[in-house]
N, C-alpha and C positions, 0 to 999 in steps of 0.2 A: 504493499500499499503506499502511495507516495507520502512522504514524511509530513508534508504540509496538511494533508487530509486527516491523517491519524492526529496530529496536534490539534487541529480544529475540532475534531470529534472529542478528543479528551477534555479540551477546554470547555466545550458546550455541554457535556453530558456527565462527566465524572462526578460533579458535585451531587447528584441525586442518589437515592438509595438503589443498590443493585442486590437484592437479597439472594443468598444462596438457596439451593434446593427449589428454584422457581423455574417456570417455563416462560420463555420470552416470546411472544407472538409478534412476529416481525413483518411489516409490510415492505415488499420489494417492488422496484420499478415495474410499471406496466409495459415499458419499452425503452424509454430513454433512462440509461443508468444514472445520469446526472440528477434524478429525482429521488435516489436513495437519500434519507436524511442523515445528518451527523449523529443523530441518536441511535439509529439503526446500525451504522457503522460501528459505533462504539459497542453496542450490544453484541453484534457479531464477533467483535474482536475479543470480547470478554467471556462468552460462553464456553463451555467445556465440550459441547457437541451440538450438532445442528441436525434436526429431523427436516426432511425435504420431500416435497411431493414428487420431484424427480431430481435424483442426485446429479445427473448430467447437467440440467439447466443450472441448478445451484451451484454446482462445482464451477462453471464457466463464470458465474458472478464472484465467487470467492477468489478465483484466480485472478480476476480483474483487480480485486481488492488486495491481492497479496496475502490471503489468508488461507490457512491449512487447518481444518478442523475434522474430526471424525464426522461422518455423515450417515445419518440412519434413513433408509427409505421409508416414507410414511405417506401412502396415497390412498385413494378411494377403495381400493381393493384389499388392503391390509391394514387399515387404520386402526381397528381396535386391537389386532394382534400386536402391531408395532408399537402401540401406546405402551405395552408392558416394558418394552426396552427403555422408553423414556421414563416411566414411573421408577424403574430400578435405578437409574442414574440420579433422578431427584432425590430418591431415598437416601442416597449416598452423599447428598449435599451438593451435588453438581448443579451448574446452571446449563440449561438446554434451551435453544431457540427453536421455533418452528416457522419455516418459510414454505409458502406455495411457490408455483412456478412464477407467478406474477401478481402483483396487487396484494390486496389484504386477505390473509387466510380466513377460510370459512365463510367467504362471501362467494357463492358458487364455486368453492374450491373446498378440498379437505380441511380439516382443522377442528371442527366443532366437536367431534366425538373425542378428539384428543383432549380438547380443553375440558369437556365434561368429566372424562377420566381423572385428569389431574386435580381438578377442584374437588371431585369426590373423594380423592385419597388425601385431601387436606393440604395440598401444595398451593402456592401462590401462582396466578397467572398474571404476566406484566404485558399489557398491550403497548407495542411500539408502532404508533400510527404512521401512515405514509399514503403511498399512491392507492388509489381505487378507480377502476374504469367507470363504475357506477356514478360516483361523485363527479369525476372529471367530464363525463358526458352531460351530466345535469347542469354543470357549471357553464357550459357553452351553448345549452339548448334554448335558453332565454324564454322559458315557459312562465311569463310572469304571472299568469292568472292561476297557476296550479295551487291547490291546497294541499302540500305534502306530496309525497312520492311513494311509489311502491316499486320494489325490485322483484321480477317474476322469473328471472333466469332465462334458460333456453326455451324456445317453442318446441312442442312435441314434433318429432319427425315425421309421423304418419299424417297424411293429408286430412282425414277425417277427424282425427284428434285435434289437429292444428286449427281447423275451421271452428270446431266447437270452443276451443280455448280463446280464440280471437274474438268470437261472438261474446264470450262472457267479459273479456277485456273491454269490449266496446261499450259495456253498460257502465263501466267505472269512470265517469266523465270529469270528476272534480280533481283529479290528481294527475301528476306526471306518472307515466308506467315506463320503467326501464327494463329492457330485455336484451339478451345477447343472441348472437347467431354466428355460425361457422361459414366460412365462404363458399363451400359447396352446397350450402342450402339457402343462402341469402336470396337468390332469386325467386325460389318457391315461397319463401315467407313474404315477400314484398308482393308478389301476385296475390297471395291469400289476404294480405292486410289491405291491399287495394280493393278487393271484392268486399271485405267485411266493413270497412270504414273509409270509404274513398275521400271523404271531405275532412278528415281528421289530420291535423298537422303532425308530422313525424320529422324528428331530427335523426339523420343517419350519420354516425360517426364511425369511422374505419381507421384502423392502424394509429390509434391515439398515442400522442408523444413521439412517434416515430417520424421517419424522413418524408414518408407520403402520407401523412395525416390528412385526412378530409373530414370536414363537418358541414352538412348541407341540411337544410330545412325545407320542406315542400309539402304539398298535399299528399296523402297516402295513395291516392288515385294517380299521381303522377310518378310515383317511386319506381315502377318496373321500367318505364321509358328512360328515365334517368339512369338507372343501372345499366341498361342495354346500350346506352349512347357511348359508353367507353369501357372496353374490355378490362381496363386497369381498376374500374371501380368495384369489381367483385373480388378483389384480391384482399386478403388480410382479415383480421378479426373485427367483428362489427358490434357496436352497442347502439341500440335504437332507443329513442325516447319518444313515445306517444304523448302528445301534449294534451293537457286538460281541455275539456270542451265546455262551452258556455252553458251555464245554468238557465233554464228557461225563464226563472223568476226574474232574472237580471238580463235578459236578452235585448230588451229594448234599450236600456242604458248602454250596454256593450255596443249595440249596433250604432247609437249616436257617437260614441267614443271612436269607434272603428272608422265612421264616415268623416269625423273631424280630422283624424290622423291621416286618413287617406287623401282628403283634400289638401292638407298642407304638404303631403308628399308629391302629389300630383302637380302642384305649383313649381316644383323644383326638378322633378325626375321623370324619365320616360315611364309609360302607362305600366309596362310589365315590372319594372323595377320597383315603381311605387305600390303596386299591389303586393309584390313579394315582401317588401319591408313592412307594409301595413299588417300583413297577416302575421310576420314574426314578432311585431310589437304588440298587436292586440290580441292575437290568437284566433281572429275571426277567420273562417274558411276562404280560401282563394276563390272558389267557385261562387261565393256571395260577394266578395270584394270586387272580382273582375268586371261583372256587369254594371256595379255602382259606379266602378272608375269610368267605364264607358259613357255612362250617362253624365257624369259630372264633367267629363271632357267634351261632351256633345259630339262624340265622334262614332261613326258606325263601327260595328264589330268586324274586325278584319277577317 
């Protein structure tokens, strides 16, 4: 590890308590290694062993940091059995870290069963927060009218189950809904999403924090065409944010606000750009904003 990073981590984190016989649940970068916190660097340097979702992935991170630690494979298929190894080390007074492949453990990743076993055995679990693709996507989705959010993980892989799942999500209108999808299934998911809730705004985030990061917000009905327009858009890992829908009780007020914002934007921008920005700012559907924009401009529909 470069001396300056080690020194910064030591200065930033050494003053807190680092109990022995404790499990340190450490968030790791979701793509960009520069997002690893100084506290995480200090914790990984301090512990006696590290349990990992994939020792190859974590091994590469530790090599980058110049750290050599005993690694324990602990993933979704062996989590309960491997937890026994961790508990044995904690019982000897060792400090053990747990890291998943990327992001915060136990958020659509292994870790929850390990934490439950460690706590049940009377040991301390210390969270070392950091990157999370869920929160990262929410932070740039701009869903200003949402009342909280829900994380629902990956969509069911089978078409019939996926349709029913999306139909149930369509009924949850007041919150942002965050879901994951793999590149080989993203086209099928966007097709199903377009059919289930075409007017609902969705933010598509791919390759977050990486070189080819993309964040794009549009109506779900437009998403399949957007994906098909560029083959590169189907590559990488995806986080989708379904934006909250307007409550019928406040629809009139929201319509008035959306029209006010739209009128201001139309005074300065081309029609399509004004509609896109108004949809992003107000949460109003594009298929409602677009004809209003045409009317406000007094222009015929192209």
